C-alpha positions in Angstrom: 10.7 -248.5 8.1 9.1 -251.2 6.0 5.7 -251.2 4.5 3.8 -254.5 5.0 6.9 -256.4 5.7 8.6 -255.5 2.4 12.1 -254.1 3.1 13.3 -251.0 1.3 10.1 -250.7 -0.7 7.3 -248.0 -0.7 3.6 -248.8 -0.9 3.8 -248.9 -4.7 6.5 -251.5 -4.7 9.4 -249.2 -5.6 12.8 -249.5 -4.0 13.9 -246.3 -2.3 17.5 -247.3 -1.7 19.8 -245.4 -4.0 21.9 -247.5 -6.4 25.5 -248.1 -5.7 28.2 -245.9 -7.3 29.9 -248.9 -8.9 26.7 -250.0 -10.5 26.1 -246.5 -12.0 29.6 -246.4 -13.5 29.1 -249.8 -14.9 25.8 -248.8 -16.6 27.4 -245.7 -18.1 30.3 -247.7 -19.4 28.1 -250.3 -21.0 26.0 -247.6 -22.7 29.2 -246.0 -24.2 30.5 -249.3 -25.3 27.2 -250.1 -27.0 27.4 -246.8 -29.0 30.9 -247.6 -30.3 30.0 -251.2 -30.9 32.0 -252.7 -28.1 30.9 -255.3 -25.5 31.6 -255.9 -22.0 34.4 -258.1 -20.8 32.1 -261.1 -20.5 30.6 -260.4 -24.0 31.7 -262.9 -26.6 31.3 -260.3 -29.5 34.4 -258.5 -30.6 35.2 -254.7 -30.1 35.5 -251.9 -32.7 33.3 -249.2 -34.3 29.9 -250.2 -35.5 28.9 -249.0 -39.0 25.5 -248.1 -37.8 26.8 -245.6 -35.2 29.3 -243.9 -37.5 26.8 -241.4 -39.2 25.6 -240.4 -35.8 29.1 -239.7 -34.6 29.9 -237.7 -37.7 26.7 -235.7 -37.4 27.5 -234.7 -33.9 31.0 -233.7 -34.9 29.7 -231.6 -37.8 27.2 -229.8 -35.5 29.9 -229.1 -33.0 32.2 -227.7 -35.7 29.4 -225.5 -37.3 28.3 -224.2 -33.9 31.9 -223.3 -33.0 32.0 -220.9 -36.0 28.9 -218.9 -35.2 29.5 -215.5 -33.4 27.8 -212.2 -33.0 29.3 -208.8 -34.1 27.7 -205.8 -32.3 26.9 -202.5 -34.0 30.0 -200.8 -32.7 32.3 -203.7 -33.5 34.1 -205.1 -36.5 35.5 -208.6 -37.1 38.9 -209.1 -38.5 39.0 -212.5 -40.2 42.1 -214.5 -40.9 42.1 -217.6 -43.1 45.0 -219.9 -42.5 46.8 -217.0 -40.8 46.4 -214.6 -43.7 44.1 -211.6 -43.7 40.8 -212.4 -45.4 38.2 -209.6 -44.7 36.6 -207.3 -42.2 33.0 -208.1 -41.3 30.5 -205.6 -40.0 27.7 -205.9 -37.4 25.4 -209.0 -37.4 25.3 -212.7 -36.9 28.5 -214.1 -38.5 29.9 -217.5 -39.3 33.4 -218.6 -40.2 34.7 -222.2 -40.4 36.6 -223.0 -37.2 40.2 -224.1 -37.4 40.5 -222.8 -40.9 39.5 -219.2 -40.0 40.4 -217.1 -37.0 38.8 -213.8 -36.1 39.2 -211.0 -33.6 36.4 -208.6 -32.7 37.4 -205.0 -32.3 35.3 -202.1 -31.0 35.8 -199.2 -33.4 33.3 -196.7 -31.8 34.4 -196.6 -28.1 36.6 -193.7 -27.3 39.5 -194.8 -25.1 41.3 -192.5 -22.7 44.9 -192.2 -21.9 46.5 -189.9 -19.3 50.2 -189.0 -19.3 52.2 -187.0 -16.7 55.9 -186.2 -16.9 58.5 -183.5 -16.2 59.5 -181.6 -19.3 62.4 -179.3 -20.1 61.4 -176.2 -22.0 63.2 -174.2 -24.6 64.4 -171.6 -22.1 65.9 -174.4 -19.9 63.1 -174.5 -17.3 61.3 -177.6 -16.0 57.6 -177.9 -16.0 55.3 -180.7 -14.9 52.8 -181.4 -17.7 49.7 -183.6 -17.5 48.0 -184.4 -20.8 44.9 -186.4 -21.4 44.3 -188.1 -24.8 41.2 -189.7 -26.2 41.5 -192.0 -29.2 39.7 -194.7 -31.0 40.4 -197.4 -33.5 40.1 -196.2 -37.1 41.6 -199.1 -39.0 40.9 -202.5 -37.4 43.2 -204.4 -39.8 46.2 -202.3 -38.9 45.3 -202.4 -35.2 45.2 -206.2 -35.2 47.8 -207.2 -37.8 50.4 -204.5 -38.4 51.6 -203.9 -34.9 52.0 -206.0 -31.8 50.6 -203.7 -29.2 49.0 -200.5 -30.6 48.1 -199.1 -27.2 51.7 -199.4 -25.9 52.9 -197.6 -29.0 50.4 -194.8 -28.3 51.9 -194.3 -24.9 55.4 -194.1 -26.3 54.4 -191.8 -29.1 52.6 -189.5 -26.7 55.8 -189.2 -24.6 57.8 -188.4 -27.7 55.4 -185.9 -29.2 54.8 -184.1 -25.9 58.6 -183.7 -25.2 59.2 -182.5 -28.7 56.5 -179.7 -28.5 57.2 -178.6 -24.9 60.9 -178.7 -25.6 60.3 -176.1 -28.4 58.3 -173.8 -26.2 59.2 -171.4 -23.5 58.0 -171.8 -19.9 55.4 -168.9 -20.0 53.7 -170.5 -23.0 53.6 -173.9 -21.4 52.1 -172.6 -18.2 49.7 -169.9 -19.3 48.5 -168.7 -22.7 50.2 -171.2 -25.0 48.6 -174.4 -23.6 45.9 -174.6 -26.3 48.5 -174.2 -29.0 50.7 -176.8 -27.4 47.8 -179.2 -27.3 47.0 -178.7 -31.0 50.7 -179.3 -31.9 50.9 -182.4 -29.8 47.7 -183.8 -31.4 49.1 -183.2 -34.9 52.5 -184.7 -34.2 51.1 -187.7 -32.3 48.7 -188.5 -35.2 51.7 -188.4 -37.5 53.6 -190.8 -35.4 50.7 -193.2 -35.1 50.2 -193.2 -38.9 53.9 -193.8 -39.4 53.7 -196.8 -37.0 50.6 -198.2 -38.8 48.7 -198.5 -35.5 45.3 -197.9 -37.0 44.5 -195.4 -34.1 43.0 -192.0 -34.5 43.5 -189.2 -32.0 40.2 -187.5 -31.1 41.1 -185.0 -28.4 44.3 -183.8 -26.8 43.9 -181.6 -23.7 46.6 -180.1 -21.4 44.9 -180.8 -18.0 47.6 -179.2 -15.9 51.0 -177.5 -16.3 52.9 -176.2 -13.3 56.5 -175.7 -12.2 58.1 -178.2 -9.9 57.2 -177.9 -6.2 60.7 -176.7 -5.3 60.2 -173.4 -7.3 56.4 -173.0 -6.8 56.8 -170.0 -4.5 59.1 -168.2 -6.9 56.8 -168.9 -9.7 53.8 -167.5 -7.7 55.8 -164.2 -7.3 56.3 -164.1 -11.0 52.6 -164.5 -11.6 51.8 -161.7 -9.2 54.3 -159.4 -10.9 52.8 -160.3 -14.3 49.3 -159.5 -12.9 50.6 -156.1 -11.6 52.0 -155.4 -15.0 48.7 -156.2 -16.7 46.9 -154.0 -14.2 49.3 -151.1 -14.8 48.9 -151.5 -18.5 45.2 -151.5 -18.3 45.2 -148.3 -16.2 47.5 -146.7 -18.7 45.3 -147.7 -21.6 42.3 -146.3 -19.7 44.0 -143.0 -19.2 45.1 -142.9 -22.8 41.6 -143.7 -23.9 40.3 -140.7 -22.0 43.2 -138.3 -23.0 43.6 -139.2 -26.7 40.1 -138.4 -27.8 40.2 -135.0 -26.0 43.6 -134.2 -27.7 42.2 -135.3 -31.0 39.2 -133.1 -30.5 41.4 -130.1 -29.7 43.5 -130.9 -32.7 40.4 -131.1 -34.9 39.2 -127.8 -33.5 42.5 -126.1 -34.2 42.4 -127.4 -37.7 38.9 -126.1 -38.2 40.0 -122.7 -36.7 43.0 -122.6 -39.1 40.7 -123.5 -42.0 38.3 -120.7 -41.0 41.2 -118.2 -40.6 42.6 -119.2 -44.0 39.2 -118.7 -45.6 38.8 -115.4 -43.8 42.2 -114.1 -44.9 41.6 -115.3 -48.5 38.2 -113.6 -48.5 39.6 -110.3 -47.1 42.4 -110.4 -49.6 40.0 -111.0 -52.4 37.8 -108.1 -51.1 40.8 -105.8 -50.8 41.8 -106.7 -54.3 38.3 -106.1 -55.6 38.0 -102.8 -53.7 41.4 -101.6 -55.0 40.3 -102.4 -58.6 37.2 -100.4 -58.1 39.1 -97.5 -56.5 41.5 -97.7 -59.4 38.7 -97.3 -61.9 37.2 -94.4 -59.9 40.6 -92.8 -59.5 41.2 -93.0 -63.3 37.9 -91.1 -63.7 38.4 -88.4 -61.0 41.9 -88.5 -59.5 41.5 -85.4 -57.3 38.2 -86.3 -55.7 39.3 -89.9 -55.1 42.6 -88.8 -53.6 40.9 -86.4 -51.2 38.3 -89.0 -50.2 41.0 -91.6 -49.5 42.9 -89.1 -47.3 39.9 -88.2 -45.3 39.0 -91.9 -44.8 42.5 -92.5 -43.6 42.4 -89.6 -41.1 39.0 -90.7 -39.9 40.2 -94.3 -39.3 43.3 -93.1 -37.4 41.5 -90.7 -35.2 38.7 -93.1 -34.5 41.1 -95.7 -33.1 43.1 -93.2 -31.0 42.1 -91.1 -27.9 45.0 -88.7 -28.1 46.6 -87.0 -31.1 49.5 -84.5 -31.1 49.6 -82.1 -34.1 52.5 -79.9 -35.0 51.1 -76.6 -36.1 52.8 -75.2 -39.2 54.7 -72.0 -38.6 54.6 -72.1 -34.8 56.4 -73.7 -31.9 53.2 -75.0 -30.1 51.9 -78.5 -30.4 48.2 -78.9 -30.7 46.6 -81.5 -28.3 43.4 -83.0 -29.5 41.3 -84.9 -26.9 39.6 -87.2 -29.4 37.7 -89.1 -26.7 35.8 -85.9 -25.9 35.2 -84.9 -29.5 34.5 -88.4 -30.8 31.1 -87.4 -31.8 32.5 -84.5 -33.7 35.0 -86.8 -35.3 32.2 -89.1 -36.4 30.6 -86.2 -38.3 33.7 -85.4 -40.2 31.9 -86.3 -43.4 29.7 -83.2 -42.8 32.7 -80.7 -42.7 32.4 -77.7 -45.0 35.6 -78.0 -46.9 35.9 -75.7 -49.8 36.6 -77.3 -53.1 40.2 -77.2 -54.1 41.6 -77.0 -57.5 43.7 -79.7 -58.9 46.9 -77.9 -57.9 46.1 -77.9 -54.2 48.5 -79.9 -52.1 47.8 -82.3 -49.3 49.2 -80.0 -46.8 46.7 -77.3 -47.7 43.9 -79.8 -47.2 45.3 -80.8 -43.9 45.4 -77.1 -42.7 41.8 -76.7 -43.7 40.8 -79.7 -41.7 42.7 -78.5 -38.6 41.1 -75.0 -38.9 37.7 -76.5 -39.0 38.4 -78.6 -36.0 39.6 -75.6 -34.0 36.5 -73.7 -34.9 34.3 -76.4 -33.7 36.2 -76.7 -30.5 35.8 -72.9 -29.8 32.1 -73.3 -30.3 32.0 -76.1 -27.9 33.9 -74.1 -25.2 31.5 -71.1 -25.5 28.6 -73.3 -24.9 
């Protein structure tokens, strides 16, 4: 639609028809040629660079070259810089610049912990097969070695893990690999793996090695479960035995201690009695040396009293007769206790023991007759 008869123009006199593509290309071409000092095909001036546009071109190239060498190194990263293909330095976090083309750099994350999981069938020392799954966490400790000294450090870690795990499991028995020895195997694998990585100059550091799972192959799983049940029964029986022993041993020790104490008390008693007897004998000896007859008679009477006090029946052969005298001491015990009050006439030093015995018997008979009359 035209405005006031003017074709392809708006009310302000502008042409709304888009320019032709050939015309646009022609204008861009002319502008580029003007920068480099050239002219169009119909221009009479010669081609070539213009001295006025050369500084502008050089400035643009320098800005592009400088901008290409600016890069950012994060806090957890390090930049390994090579100059003409040779190691130059390691740059820390911050905004960095290196001349492009002359220098090359590679940014490495030295803080991030990287995981690796390895699963394989292993042959143990006792010729059993176990399926072991190990997880490893590692990080880059030396960026220079990681970038320059080895082609693929991560692939080397995989191979070193396989070697270290087979070496350690191959030197262990199946029970250790499946049950109680897993922690020890993990520590040995970590030590050996780190030794391999240091030898290969990978620049990697192993942080954690963990045995996630270790089990026998599926073909022998049922038999292994039976072995586990038998081991559990063994542990239970051992615990019961230990419980019984813990209850019996202290009692036996107490009895042994009591017997030792009784023996010690008996020993002290015997020693004390022996010492008392020895002291009493020494005292009697001194008294006997002073008055032999009196001491002898007293000892005899004490002996008779002790024998008759501990016996209920005594048979006495009467001198000069065929009859045997029967003394019921249980009935005359009270009379026997008063034997110290007997009126025994004093004897001379020439009196014999037999005379003294006869006197005692006569006195006992007399008292018995008195008892019967009553």
